[in-house]
C-alpha positions in Angstrom: -25.9 -56.3 -33.5 -29.2 -55.1 -32.1 -31.6 -57.1 -34.4 -34.4 -59.0 -32.7 -34.4 -57.0 -29.5 -38.1 -56.8 -28.5 -39.8 -55.9 -25.2 -43.5 -55.5 -24.5 -43.1 -52.1 -22.9 -46.6 -51.0 -23.6 -48.0 -54.0 -21.6 -45.8 -53.7 -18.6 -44.6 -50.1 -18.5 -40.9 -49.1 -18.6 -39.5 -46.5 -16.4 -41.7 -44.3 -14.3 -43.2 -40.9 -15.0 -42.5 -38.2 -12.5 -46.1 -38.7 -11.3 -45.2 -42.2 -10.2 -47.1 -43.9 -13.1 -45.5 -46.5 -15.3 -44.2 -45.0 -18.6 -44.1 -46.3 -22.2 -41.6 -44.2 -24.1 -42.0 -46.3 -27.3 -45.0 -44.8 -28.9 -43.4 -43.1 -31.9 -41.6 -44.6 -34.9 -38.3 -43.2 -33.6 -37.5 -42.8 -29.9 -34.4 -41.3 -28.3 -33.6 -42.0 -24.7 -31.1 -39.6 -23.2 -29.7 -41.0 -19.9 -28.7 -38.2 -17.5 -28.1 -37.6 -13.9 -28.6 -34.3 -12.0 -25.2 -34.5 -10.5 -23.2 -35.3 -13.6 -21.4 -32.3 -15.0 -20.8 -33.9 -18.4 -24.6 -34.5 -18.8 -25.3 -30.9 -17.8 -22.7 -29.5 -20.3 -24.6 -31.4 -23.1 -27.9 -29.6 -22.4 -27.5 -27.0 -25.3 -26.6 -29.8 -27.8 -29.5 -31.9 -26.7 -31.8 -28.9 -27.1 -30.4 -28.3 -30.6 -30.9 -31.9 -31.7 -34.4 -31.9 -30.2 -35.4 -28.7 -32.1 -34.1 -30.2 -35.3 -35.7 -33.7 -35.0 -38.8 -33.4 -32.8 -40.9 -31.8 -35.6 -39.9 -34.8 -37.7 -41.8 -37.2 -35.4 -38.8 -38.2 -33.2 -39.7 -38.5 -29.6 -37.2 -37.6 -26.9 -37.1 -38.8 -23.3 -34.7 -37.7 -20.5 -34.1 -40.8 -18.4 -32.9 -40.6 -14.8 -31.5 -44.0 -13.7 -30.5 -43.0 -10.2 -33.0 -44.7 -7.9 -32.5 -42.0 -5.2 -33.4 -39.1 -7.4 -36.7 -37.6 -6.4 -39.3 -36.3 -8.9 -38.8 -32.8 -7.4 -35.1 -32.8 -8.0 -35.7 -34.1 -11.5 -38.2 -31.3 -12.2 -35.7 -28.7 -11.0 -32.9 -30.2 -13.1 -35.1 -30.2 -16.2 -36.0 -26.5 -15.6 -32.4 -25.4 -14.6 -30.9 -26.9 -17.8 -33.9 -26.6 -20.1 -33.7 -30.2 -21.1 -36.4 -30.9 -23.7 -38.9 -33.7 -24.2 -40.4 -35.8 -21.4 -38.8 -37.3 -18.3 -38.8 -40.8 -16.9 -37.3 -42.3 -13.7 -35.7 -45.7 -14.2 -35.0 -46.8 -10.6 -35.2 -50.6 -11.5 -32.7 -50.0 -14.5 -35.2 -51.5 -16.9 -34.5 -48.9 -19.6 -30.8 -49.0 -18.8 -30.7 -52.7 -19.5 -32.8 -52.4 -22.6 -30.7 -49.6 -24.0 -27.4 -51.2 -22.9 -26.0 -48.0 -21.5 -23.4 -47.6 -18.7 -22.8 -43.8 -18.3 -24.5 -40.5 -18.4 -24.9 -38.8 -20.8 -25.5 -41.7 -23.1 -28.2 -42.1 -25.7 -30.2 -45.0 -27.2 -32.2 -44.8 -30.3 -35.1 -47.2 -30.9 -37.4 -47.9 -33.8 -41.0 -49.0 -33.0 -41.1 -52.4 -31.4 -38.9 -51.3 -29.6 -35.8 -52.2 -31.6 -32.5 -50.7 -30.5 -30.6 -49.3 -33.5 -28.0 -47.2 -31.8 -26.5 -46.6 -28.4 -23.5 -44.5 -27.3 -22.3 -41.0 -27.3 -24.0 -37.8 -28.5 -20.9 -36.7 -30.2 -17.1 -36.9 -29.8 -16.6 -33.7 -27.9 -15.7 -35.4 -24.6 -12.6 -37.6 -25.2 -12.0 -38.8 -21.6 -12.6 -37.6 -18.0 -11.3 -34.0 -17.9 -10.4 -34.0 -21.6 -12.7 -32.5 -24.2 -12.4 -30.8 -27.6 -13.6 -27.2 -28.2 -16.1 -28.6 -30.8 -17.3 -32.0 -31.8 -15.9 -33.4 -35.0 -18.4 -36.2 -35.2 -22.1 -35.7 -34.4 -23.1 -39.4 -33.8 -26.7 -38.9 -32.6 -27.5 -36.3 -35.2 -26.1 -38.6 -38.0 -28.2 -41.5 -36.7 -31.4 -39.5 -36.6 -30.8 -37.9 -40.0 -30.4 -41.4 -41.5 -33.5 -42.8 -39.8 -35.8 -39.9 -40.8 -34.6 -40.3 -44.4 -35.3 -44.0 -44.3 -31.6 -45.0 -44.5 -29.6 -47.4 -42.4 -27.8 -46.0 -39.3 -24.1 -45.2 -40.0 -23.0 -46.8 -36.7 -24.8 -49.0 -34.2 -22.6 -48.3 -31.2 -20.1 -45.8 -30.0 -18.3 -45.5 -26.6 -19.7 -42.7 -24.4 -17.7 -41.0 -21.8 -19.4 -39.8 -18.7 -20.6 -40.4 -15.1 -21.1 -44.1 -14.4 -24.6 -45.3 -13.7 -24.6 -46.9 -10.2 -26.1 -50.2 -9.2 -25.7 -51.8 -12.7 -26.5 -55.5 -12.8 
């Protein structure tokens, strides 16, 4: 489904660092983009799970980026949000929705996993805890992101390329 997706992010920069400089999140073999918004309660509830997955996989050369697609979000608000929820990894702003388009995401929280190139190999939910708006399970039964990362670090094929994420819609989508 995602084969052949290539973008020269290193030449043009994708997203924007909180210092206003262009960013290139695709410098590791495996990159995880976690799309969040400061005002999305579903994103915020996933902070502990994102922290857990980060602790498990960042030592295994998986790079994590928190991506903020809302063009009105200031670097100061993003820094506060990162601190308040202890989101791990680095942060990028995506006011032009370049990473949103590349990752094919529609909501927050939603994740995209890339191999070097960048080649998109998974996009969708973190797990199946949130069933619909206002409906969630006490615990997740399927840990989609964790399964994808475990397969990749072991050199195996991803178990699924896409799942449907439930969350807050990303505004101004093309």
